[in-house]
C-alpha positions in Angstrom: 0.0 0.0 0.0 3.0 2.3 0.1 3.7 2.3 -3.7 1.2 4.3 -5.8 1.0 4.8 -9.5 -0.2 8.1 -11.0 -0.9 8.9 -14.6 -1.6 12.1 -16.4 -5.0 12.3 -18.0 -5.1 12.8 -21.8 -1.6 11.6 -22.4 -2.2 8.0 -23.5 -1.2 7.5 -27.1 -1.7 4.4 -29.3 -0.7 3.7 -32.9 -1.4 0.6 -34.9 0.7 0.1 -38.1 0.4 -2.6 -40.7 3.9 -3.7 -41.6 3.5 -6.1 -44.6 7.3 -6.3 -45.2 7.6 -8.2 -41.9 4.1 -9.8 -42.1 2.8 -8.3 -38.9 0.7 -5.6 -37.3 2.8 -3.3 -35.0 1.1 -1.7 -31.9 2.8 1.2 -30.1 1.5 2.6 -26.8 2.8 5.2 -24.4 1.6 7.3 -21.5 2.9 9.5 -18.7 3.1 7.4 -15.6 4.8 7.9 -12.2 5.4 5.5 -9.3 5.5 7.2 -5.9 6.5 6.1 -2.4 3.7 7.5 -0.2 5.5 7.1 3.2 9.3 7.2 3.2 9.3 5.7 6.7 8.0 2.5 5.3 10.8 2.1 2.7 14.2 0.5 2.7 17.4 1.6 0.9 20.3 -0.7 0.2 23.7 0.8 -0.8 27.1 -0.5 -2.0 25.8 -3.6 -3.8 28.4 -5.3 -6.0 27.6 -8.1 -8.4 30.3 -10.6 -9.4 30.1 -12.5 -12.7 
């Protein structure tokens, strides 16, 4: 319940394109979204993580 998603109204875009050279229909979608921590006291931060291959 601490992570919220917000989106801006009127900014969702969608385009459908017929691409016969690749024998497919291409669909593109985009919108303005934001993820927000509502209460920083209920979050954790981890620093100095190193990954070894």
